[in-house]
BALOBA-1460 file (C-alpha; in Angstrom, 3 decimals):
// residues 293
<rec num="1" residu="m" x="0.037" y="0.316" z="0.217"/>
<rec num="2" residu="n" x="1.090" y="3.540" z="-0.933"/>
<rec num="3" residu="e" x="1.997" y="5.204" z="2.297"/>
<rec num="4" residu="e" x="3.692" y="8.105" z="0.841"/>
<rec num="5" residu="l" x="0.137" y="9.736" z="-0.540"/>
<rec num="6" residu="r" x="-2.246" y="10.994" z="2.195"/>
<rec num="7" residu="s" x="-4.497" y="14.112" z="2.127"/>
<rec num="8" residu="p" x="-4.704" y="16.228" z="4.735"/>
<rec num="9" residu="e" x="-7.676" y="16.294" z="7.383"/>
<rec num="10" residu="l" x="-9.896" y="19.094" z="8.187"/>
<rec num="11" residu="t" x="-11.419" y="19.363" z="11.726"/>
<rec num="12" residu="l" x="-15.366" y="19.632" z="11.635"/>
<rec num="13" residu="h" x="-17.259" y="21.966" z="14.275"/>
<rec num="14" residu="d" x="-19.642" y="19.210" z="15.203"/>
<rec num="15" residu="t" x="-20.000" y="17.712" z="18.419"/>
<rec num="16" residu="s" x="-17.849" y="15.164" z="18.431"/>
<rec num="17" residu="a" x="-14.993" y="17.210" z="16.450"/>
<rec num="18" residu="t" x="-14.669" y="14.771" z="13.893"/>
<rec num="19" residu="t" x="-11.685" y="14.890" z="11.542"/>
<rec num="20" residu="i" x="-12.227" y="14.029" z="7.636"/>
<rec num="21" residu="p" x="-10.025" y="13.582" z="5.173"/>
<rec num="22" residu="q" x="-10.085" y="16.787" z="2.945"/>
<rec num="23" residu="v" x="-9.606" y="14.756" z="-0.495"/>
<rec num="24" residu="g" x="-12.616" y="11.676" z="-0.628"/>
<rec num="25" residu="f" x="-13.018" y="9.623" z="-3.772"/>
<rec num="26" residu="g" x="-16.198" y="10.711" z="-5.416"/>
<rec num="27" residu="t" x="-17.748" y="7.293" z="-7.303"/>
<rec num="28" residu="f" x="-20.798" y="9.229" z="-8.857"/>
<rec num="29" residu="q" x="-21.509" y="7.851" z="-12.294"/>
<rec num="30" residu="i" x="-19.349" y="4.955" z="-11.487"/>
<rec num="31" residu="p" x="-21.215" y="2.413" z="-12.529"/>
<rec num="32" residu="a" x="-22.025" y="0.077" z="-9.652"/>
<rec num="33" residu="d" x="-20.266" y="-3.203" z="-11.847"/>
<rec num="34" residu="r" x="-16.833" y="-1.508" z="-11.628"/>
<rec num="35" residu="t" x="-17.305" y="0.493" z="-8.529"/>
<rec num="36" residu="q" x="-15.611" y="-1.970" z="-6.095"/>
<rec num="37" residu="q" x="-12.398" y="-2.207" z="-8.674"/>
<rec num="38" residu="a" x="-12.001" y="1.515" z="-8.315"/>
<rec num="39" residu="v" x="-12.944" y="2.015" z="-4.701"/>
<rec num="40" residu="e" x="-9.995" y="-0.868" z="-3.721"/>
<rec num="41" residu="q" x="-7.796" y="1.272" z="-6.468"/>
<rec num="42" residu="a" x="-8.217" y="4.407" z="-4.825"/>
<rec num="43" residu="l" x="-7.845" y="2.497" z="-1.136"/>
<rec num="44" residu="e" x="-4.607" y="1.256" z="-2.281"/>
<rec num="45" residu="i" x="-3.332" y="4.627" z="-3.640"/>
<rec num="46" residu="g" x="-4.334" y="6.079" z="-0.428"/>
<rec num="47" residu="y" x="-7.236" y="7.307" z="-0.258"/>
<rec num="48" residu="r" x="-9.204" y="7.518" z="3.462"/>
<rec num="49" residu="h" x="-12.481" y="8.488" z="2.156"/>
<rec num="50" residu="i" x="-15.348" y="7.077" z="0.165"/>
<rec num="51" residu="d" x="-18.223" y="9.670" z="-1.322"/>
<rec num="52" residu="t" x="-21.065" y="7.530" z="-2.316"/>
<rec num="53" residu="a" x="-25.042" y="7.819" z="-2.379"/>
<rec num="54" residu="a" x="-27.914" y="6.084" z="-1.987"/>
<rec num="55" residu="a" x="-28.906" y="7.386" z="-5.165"/>
<rec num="56" residu="y" x="-25.607" y="6.374" z="-7.751"/>
<rec num="57" residu="y" x="-26.762" y="2.409" z="-6.876"/>
<rec num="58" residu="n" x="-23.569" y="1.527" z="-5.865"/>
<rec num="59" residu="e" x="-23.461" y="1.138" z="-1.892"/>
<rec num="60" residu="e" x="-23.189" y="-2.298" z="-2.112"/>
<rec num="61" residu="a" x="-19.790" y="-2.316" z="-4.193"/>
<rec num="62" residu="v" x="-18.569" y="0.276" z="-2.009"/>
<rec num="63" residu="g" x="-19.224" y="-2.021" z="0.786"/>
<rec num="64" residu="a" x="-17.558" y="-5.553" z="-1.051"/>
<rec num="65" residu="a" x="-14.145" y="-3.058" z="-1.764"/>
<rec num="66" residu="l" x="-14.531" y="-2.514" z="1.648"/>
<rec num="67" residu="k" x="-14.510" y="-5.788" z="3.035"/>
<rec num="68" residu="a" x="-12.353" y="-7.659" z="0.446"/>
<rec num="69" residu="t" x="-9.958" y="-5.034" z="1.554"/>
<rec num="70" residu="g" x="-9.956" y="-5.289" z="5.512"/>
<rec num="71" residu="m" x="-10.802" y="-1.037" z="5.143"/>
<rec num="72" residu="a" x="-14.253" y="-1.084" z="7.003"/>
<rec num="73" residu="g" x="-14.718" y="0.931" z="9.997"/>
<rec num="74" residu="k" x="-10.911" y="2.174" z="9.312"/>
<rec num="75" residu="v" x="-11.490" y="4.670" z="6.679"/>
<rec num="76" residu="f" x="-14.117" y="7.909" z="6.013"/>
<rec num="77" residu="v" x="-17.061" y="6.743" z="4.406"/>
<rec num="78" residu="a" x="-19.695" y="9.325" z="3.437"/>
<rec num="79" residu="t" x="-23.470" y="8.363" z="2.055"/>
<rec num="80" residu="k" x="-26.330" y="10.331" z="1.309"/>
<rec num="81" residu="l" x="-30.306" y="9.589" z="1.569"/>
<rec num="82" residu="r" x="-32.404" y="9.833" z="-1.362"/>
<rec num="83" residu="n" x="-34.842" y="12.361" z="-2.468"/>
<rec num="84" residu="c" x="-37.394" y="9.770" z="-2.517"/>
<rec num="85" residu="d" x="-36.808" y="8.549" z="0.960"/>
<rec num="86" residu="q" x="-37.284" y="11.652" z="2.928"/>
<rec num="87" residu="g" x="-39.685" y="12.185" z="6.030"/>
<rec num="88" residu="y" x="-38.510" y="11.001" z="9.397"/>
<rec num="89" residu="d" x="-39.655" y="7.674" z="9.609"/>
<rec num="90" residu="q" x="-38.700" y="7.066" z="5.781"/>
<rec num="91" residu="a" x="-35.231" y="8.279" z="6.401"/>
<rec num="92" residu="l" x="-34.522" y="6.057" z="9.536"/>
<rec num="93" residu="i" x="-35.583" y="2.949" z="7.103"/>
<rec num="94" residu="a" x="-33.345" y="4.406" z="4.190"/>
<rec num="95" residu="f" x="-30.128" y="4.658" z="6.345"/>
<rec num="96" residu="e" x="-30.516" y="0.954" z="7.897"/>
<rec num="97" residu="e" x="-30.815" y="-0.109" z="4.129"/>
<rec num="98" residu="s" x="-27.483" y="2.385" z="3.542"/>
<rec num="99" residu="r" x="-25.552" y="0.173" z="6.388"/>
<rec num="100" residu="r" x="-26.422" y="-2.798" z="5.434"/>
<rec num="101" residu="k" x="-24.988" y="-2.166" z="2.200"/>
<rec num="102" residu="l" x="-21.897" y="-0.523" z="3.003"/>
<rec num="103" residu="g" x="-21.363" y="-3.348" z="5.680"/>
<rec num="104" residu="v" x="-20.670" y="-0.882" z="8.157"/>
<rec num="105" residu="d" x="-21.716" y="-0.552" z="12.012"/>
<rec num="106" residu="v" x="-21.258" y="3.268" z="12.003"/>
<rec num="107" residu="i" x="-21.623" y="5.635" z="9.038"/>
<rec num="108" residu="d" x="-19.095" y="8.379" z="9.452"/>
<rec num="109" residu="m" x="-21.227" y="10.975" z="7.566"/>
<rec num="110" residu="y" x="-24.825" y="10.938" z="6.006"/>
<rec num="111" residu="l" x="-26.107" y="13.625" z="4.284"/>
<rec num="112" residu="i" x="-29.583" y="14.942" z="2.934"/>
<rec num="113" residu="h" x="-29.025" y="14.668" z="-0.837"/>
<rec num="114" residu="w" x="-31.490" y="17.522" z="-1.849"/>
<rec num="115" residu="p" x="-33.350" y="19.658" z="0.129"/>
<rec num="116" residu="m" x="-36.266" y="19.492" z="-2.416"/>
<rec num="117" residu="p" x="-38.003" y="22.715" z="-0.594"/>
<rec num="118" residu="r" x="-41.457" y="22.142" z="-2.513"/>
<rec num="119" residu="i" x="-41.821" y="18.973" z="-0.921"/>
<rec num="120" residu="d" x="-40.501" y="20.387" z="2.078"/>
<rec num="121" residu="a" x="-39.762" y="17.594" z="4.101"/>
<rec num="122" residu="y" x="-35.959" y="18.519" z="4.693"/>
<rec num="123" residu="r" x="-36.579" y="19.386" z="8.404"/>
<rec num="124" residu="q" x="-38.451" y="16.048" z="9.219"/>
<rec num="125" residu="t" x="-35.875" y="14.520" z="7.553"/>
<rec num="126" residu="w" x="-32.854" y="16.200" z="9.291"/>
<rec num="127" residu="k" x="-34.609" y="15.350" z="13.080"/>
<rec num="128" residu="a" x="-34.321" y="11.862" z="11.741"/>
<rec num="129" residu="l" x="-30.366" y="12.416" z="11.097"/>
<rec num="130" residu="l" x="-29.796" y="13.860" z="14.622"/>
<rec num="131" residu="k" x="-31.416" y="11.382" z="16.101"/>
<rec num="132" residu="l" x="-28.724" y="8.523" z="14.646"/>
<rec num="133" residu="r" x="-25.977" y="11.057" z="15.550"/>
<rec num="134" residu="d" x="-27.058" y="10.999" z="18.713"/>
<rec num="135" residu="e" x="-27.595" y="7.170" z="18.897"/>
<rec num="136" residu="g" x="-24.607" y="6.337" z="17.624"/>
<rec num="137" residu="a" x="-25.401" y="5.394" z="14.017"/>
<rec num="138" residu="i" x="-23.330" y="8.180" z="12.491"/>
<rec num="139" residu="h" x="-20.607" y="9.739" z="13.249"/>
<rec num="140" residu="v" x="-21.516" y="13.009" z="11.126"/>
<rec num="141" residu="a" x="-24.925" y="14.385" z="9.947"/>
<rec num="142" residu="g" x="-25.064" y="16.819" z="7.454"/>
<rec num="143" residu="v" x="-26.606" y="17.796" z="3.767"/>
<rec num="144" residu="s" x="-26.012" y="18.223" z="0.118"/>
<rec num="145" residu="n" x="-27.050" y="21.210" z="-2.078"/>
<rec num="146" residu="f" x="-28.261" y="23.088" z="0.226"/>
<rec num="147" residu="l" x="-29.116" y="27.169" z="-0.015"/>
<rec num="148" residu="p" x="-28.857" y="29.850" z="3.266"/>
<rec num="149" residu="e" x="-32.200" y="29.231" z="3.477"/>
<rec num="150" residu="h" x="-32.837" y="25.707" z="4.153"/>
<rec num="151" residu="l" x="-30.499" y="26.070" z="6.670"/>
<rec num="152" residu="e" x="-31.248" y="28.696" z="8.416"/>
<rec num="153" residu="a" x="-35.304" y="26.919" z="8.274"/>
<rec num="154" residu="l" x="-33.158" y="23.863" z="9.805"/>
<rec num="155" residu="k" x="-31.461" y="25.874" z="12.659"/>
<rec num="156" residu="q" x="-34.741" y="27.369" z="12.912"/>
<rec num="157" residu="d" x="-36.976" y="23.779" z="13.188"/>
<rec num="158" residu="s" x="-33.920" y="22.082" z="15.382"/>
<rec num="159" residu="g" x="-31.586" y="24.414" z="17.053"/>
<rec num="160" residu="e" x="-28.791" y="22.957" z="15.020"/>
<rec num="161" residu="l" x="-26.950" y="23.311" z="11.427"/>
<rec num="162" residu="p" x="-25.190" y="20.366" z="9.791"/>
<rec num="163" residu="a" x="-21.622" y="20.373" z="9.956"/>
<rec num="164" residu="v" x="-21.245" y="19.790" z="6.271"/>
<rec num="165" residu="n" x="-23.163" y="21.223" z="3.230"/>
<rec num="166" residu="q" x="-21.709" y="19.099" z="-0.130"/>
<rec num="167" residu="i" x="-22.579" y="21.814" z="-2.712"/>
<rec num="168" residu="e" x="-21.720" y="22.331" z="-6.673"/>
<rec num="169" residu="l" x="-18.586" y="24.292" z="-6.603"/>
<rec num="170" residu="h" x="-15.688" y="24.985" z="-8.792"/>
<rec num="171" residu="p" x="-13.953" y="27.920" z="-10.185"/>
<rec num="172" residu="s" x="-16.554" y="28.884" z="-12.756"/>
<rec num="173" residu="y" x="-19.201" y="28.661" z="-9.969"/>
<rec num="174" residu="s" x="-18.217" y="28.758" z="-6.473"/>
<rec num="175" residu="q" x="-21.158" y="30.312" z="-4.938"/>
<rec num="176" residu="p" x="-19.773" y="32.847" z="-2.637"/>
<rec num="177" residu="a" x="-23.205" y="33.800" z="-0.858"/>
<rec num="178" residu="v" x="-23.122" y="30.071" z="0.510"/>
<rec num="179" residu="r" x="-19.773" y="29.579" z="1.339"/>
<rec num="180" residu="e" x="-20.206" y="32.784" z="3.117"/>
<rec num="181" residu="y" x="-22.725" y="31.688" z="5.315"/>
<rec num="182" residu="c" x="-21.446" y="28.818" z="6.047"/>
<rec num="183" residu="a" x="-18.056" y="30.036" z="7.168"/>
<rec num="184" residu="a" x="-20.130" y="32.738" z="9.411"/>
<rec num="185" residu="n" x="-21.945" y="29.260" z="10.780"/>
<rec num="186" residu="g" x="-19.174" y="26.845" z="11.517"/>
<rec num="187" residu="i" x="-20.394" y="24.686" z="8.434"/>
<rec num="188" residu="a" x="-17.698" y="22.853" z="6.210"/>
<rec num="189" residu="v" x="-18.117" y="22.929" z="2.812"/>
<rec num="190" residu="e" x="-17.423" y="19.907" z="0.166"/>
<rec num="191" residu="a" x="-17.386" y="20.708" z="-3.041"/>
<rec num="192" residu="w" x="-19.018" y="18.359" z="-5.631"/>
<rec num="193" residu="s" x="-17.994" y="18.912" z="-9.429"/>
<rec num="194" residu="p" x="-14.631" y="20.333" z="-8.098"/>
<rec num="195" residu="l" x="-13.533" y="20.042" z="-11.332"/>
<rec num="196" residu="g" x="-16.275" y="21.564" z="-13.240"/>
<rec num="197" residu="h" x="-16.762" y="19.883" z="-16.786"/>
<rec num="198" residu="g" x="-13.008" y="20.772" z="-17.483"/>
<rec num="199" residu="g" x="-13.656" y="23.785" z="-19.104"/>
<rec num="200" residu="d" x="-12.182" y="25.484" z="-15.603"/>
<rec num="201" residu="m" x="-8.804" y="23.941" z="-16.282"/>
<rec num="202" residu="n" x="-8.234" y="26.061" z="-19.412"/>
<rec num="203" residu="a" x="-8.977" y="29.183" z="-17.418"/>
<rec num="204" residu="e" x="-6.135" y="31.727" z="-17.998"/>
<rec num="205" residu="p" x="-5.445" y="32.156" z="-14.347"/>
<rec num="206" residu="v" x="-5.431" y="28.562" z="-14.054"/>
<rec num="207" residu="l" x="-3.061" y="27.626" z="-16.739"/>
<rec num="208" residu="a" x="-0.801" y="30.576" z="-15.556"/>
<rec num="209" residu="a" x="-0.476" y="28.716" z="-12.080"/>
<rec num="210" residu="a" x="0.102" y="25.610" z="-13.443"/>
<rec num="211" residu="a" x="3.243" y="26.836" z="-15.168"/>
<rec num="212" residu="a" x="4.245" y="29.022" z="-12.674"/>
<rec num="213" residu="h" x="4.077" y="25.923" z="-10.079"/>
<rec num="214" residu="g" x="4.789" y="23.279" z="-12.780"/>
<rec num="215" residu="v" x="1.498" y="20.875" z="-12.213"/>
<rec num="216" residu="p" x="-0.930" y="19.966" z="-13.962"/>
<rec num="217" residu="p" x="-4.372" y="22.389" z="-14.288"/>
<rec num="218" residu="a" x="-6.245" y="19.909" z="-12.901"/>
<rec num="219" residu="q" x="-4.017" y="19.820" z="-9.591"/>
<rec num="220" residu="v" x="-4.355" y="23.373" z="-9.468"/>
<rec num="221" residu="v" x="-8.090" y="23.943" z="-9.416"/>
<rec num="222" residu="l" x="-8.234" y="20.691" z="-6.240"/>
<rec num="223" residu="r" x="-5.345" y="22.859" z="-4.644"/>
<rec num="224" residu="w" x="-7.789" y="26.056" z="-4.918"/>
<rec num="225" residu="h" x="-10.008" y="23.911" z="-2.855"/>
<rec num="226" residu="t" x="-8.521" y="22.440" z="-0.553"/>
<rec num="227" residu="q" x="-6.426" y="25.467" z="0.254"/>
<rec num="228" residu="s" x="-9.495" y="27.396" z="0.529"/>
<rec num="229" residu="g" x="-10.656" y="25.055" z="3.415"/>
<rec num="230" residu="r" x="-12.727" y="22.868" z="1.606"/>
<rec num="231" residu="i" x="-13.281" y="19.230" z="1.107"/>
<rec num="232" residu="i" x="-13.175" y="17.708" z="-2.087"/>
<rec num="233" residu="i" x="-14.546" y="14.339" z="-3.654"/>
<rec num="234" residu="p" x="-12.967" y="14.185" z="-7.471"/>
<rec num="235" residu="k" x="-13.458" y="11.396" z="-9.526"/>
<rec num="236" residu="s" x="-11.479" y="9.042" z="-11.840"/>
<rec num="237" residu="s" x="-11.485" y="5.786" z="-12.744"/>
<rec num="238" residu="h" x="-7.423" y="6.035" z="-13.960"/>
<rec num="239" residu="s" x="-5.194" y="5.422" z="-11.634"/>
<rec num="240" residu="e" x="-2.497" y="7.906" z="-12.452"/>
<rec num="241" residu="r" x="-5.141" y="10.604" z="-12.033"/>
<rec num="242" residu="m" x="-6.583" y="9.454" z="-8.584"/>
<rec num="243" residu="r" x="-2.471" y="9.527" z="-7.911"/>
<rec num="244" residu="a" x="-2.646" y="13.315" z="-9.152"/>
<rec num="245" residu="n" x="-5.441" y="14.567" z="-7.362"/>
<rec num="246" residu="l" x="-4.559" y="13.202" z="-3.979"/>
<rec num="247" residu="a" x="-0.946" y="14.321" z="-4.408"/>
<rec num="248" residu="s" x="-3.091" y="17.844" z="-5.241"/>
<rec num="249" residu="a" x="-2.199" y="19.699" z="-1.528"/>
<rec num="250" residu="s" x="1.586" y="19.150" z="-2.202"/>
<rec num="251" residu="f" x="2.042" y="22.523" z="-3.130"/>
<rec num="252" residu="d" x="0.831" y="26.006" z="-1.937"/>
<rec num="253" residu="l" x="-0.905" y="28.597" z="-4.708"/>
<rec num="254" residu="t" x="0.000" y="32.275" z="-3.951"/>
<rec num="255" residu="a" x="-2.500" y="34.952" z="-2.140"/>
<rec num="256" residu="e" x="-2.905" y="36.318" z="-5.503"/>
<rec num="257" residu="e" x="-3.605" y="32.708" z="-7.335"/>
<rec num="258" residu="l" x="-6.095" y="32.408" z="-5.181"/>
<rec num="259" residu="a" x="-8.057" y="35.555" z="-5.695"/>
<rec num="260" residu="a" x="-7.690" y="35.190" z="-9.697"/>
<rec num="261" residu="i" x="-9.052" y="31.603" z="-9.583"/>
<rec num="262" residu="d" x="-11.722" y="33.033" z="-7.567"/>
<rec num="263" residu="a" x="-12.637" y="36.474" z="-9.579"/>
<rec num="264" residu="l" x="-13.714" y="33.244" z="-12.391"/>
<rec num="265" residu="h" x="-16.876" y="32.553" z="-10.768"/>
<rec num="266" residu="t" x="-20.305" y="33.520" z="-12.728"/>
<rec num="267" residu="e" x="-23.860" y="32.547" z="-11.960"/>
<rec num="268" residu="a" x="-24.531" y="31.528" z="-15.635"/>
<rec num="269" residu="g" x="-21.601" y="28.754" z="-14.451"/>
<rec num="270" residu="r" x="-23.884" y="26.276" z="-13.156"/>
<rec num="271" residu="i" x="-23.709" y="22.872" z="-14.295"/>
<rec num="272" residu="g" x="-25.888" y="20.986" z="-12.129"/>
<rec num="273" residu="a" x="-29.511" y="21.389" z="-10.827"/>
<rec num="274" residu="d" x="-31.158" y="24.017" z="-8.915"/>
<rec num="275" residu="p" x="-31.466" y="23.664" z="-5.603"/>
<rec num="276" residu="v" x="-34.629" y="25.965" z="-5.344"/>
<rec num="277" residu="t" x="-36.432" y="23.842" z="-8.258"/>
<rec num="278" residu="y" x="-34.666" y="20.161" z="-8.223"/>
<rec num="279" residu="v" x="-37.618" y="17.606" z="-7.567"/>
<rec num="280" residu="q" x="-36.458" y="14.381" z="-9.024"/>
<rec num="281" residu="s" x="-36.889" y="11.262" z="-7.162"/>
<rec num="282" residu="q" x="-33.878" y="9.836" z="-7.129"/>
<rec num="283" residu="s" x="-35.165" y="6.604" z="-7.688"/>
<rec num="284" residu="w" x="-33.691" y="3.828" z="-10.252"/>
<rec num="285" residu="a" x="-35.823" y="3.868" z="-13.036"/>
<rec num="286" residu="d" x="-35.275" y="8.214" z="-12.648"/>
<rec num="287" residu="q" x="-31.946" y="7.931" z="-12.363"/>
<rec num="288" residu="k" x="-31.353" y="5.405" z="-14.516"/>
<rec num="289" residu="a" x="-33.471" y="7.661" z="-17.259"/>
<rec num="290" residu="r" x="-31.036" y="10.378" z="-16.888"/>
<rec num="291" residu="g" x="-27.508" y="8.619" z="-17.476"/>
<rec num="292" residu="n" x="-26.709" y="9.016" z="-13.457"/>
<rec num="293" residu="v" x="-26.591" y="4.830" z="-13.410"/>
């Protein structure tokens, strides 16, 4: 096993001050029949944080990789609740299914995948996650794709905010308002699609920093995230890219380089769904129809 490649760690502002590897391995859109091999490879390279979701339909394969490598219970594992499983009782049932598939006694981090405000079940769902946390079934209760108004609703309803908010975040769409709210309230930001769809790696500030540091543009973007205190879950099925992603914290960008990349944000840069209007069920048929599984 490669003992040299390791992610820096971030301490969360939760009830137990949990630490999380900042560079995790994402599994979105990795087919279930290839997920076990990819996760085993990631663990061999040195990843100690694996991100999945019930809606990815590969939790069982992640669990198989953890079992095959003897790493179940030894690495940080995060999964997410499907939209169609929202609600207090439904969330508790869905959690047990995820725990069974992953083959772990405790899930390190459990997230509500989307707020779905039109359905308006996320506040009751959040109470279920707090119950699971208080019972020790999960270490970290968090959310994904929540905007400040959704986070405020959780705070007003339960008195507690999530430790982590996983959101779409890359140079051309860095969500400064959400990040500002999270920073002011002790919520760690985790970036999904941290490299965007590749276009950000051709931006002039990224290319200039890559040339200055002698690294690939992708490493510049990933270091922009981690140096700014964010968690990232880049995905790749190619071993060399996996290694490069995990090694991205091995250099520091200058303050000027960070600011130049920050300035690439535009409200038109979103590539994913709008949390205000997104209401897809995330059932298998829905995900299959949209090409996500």
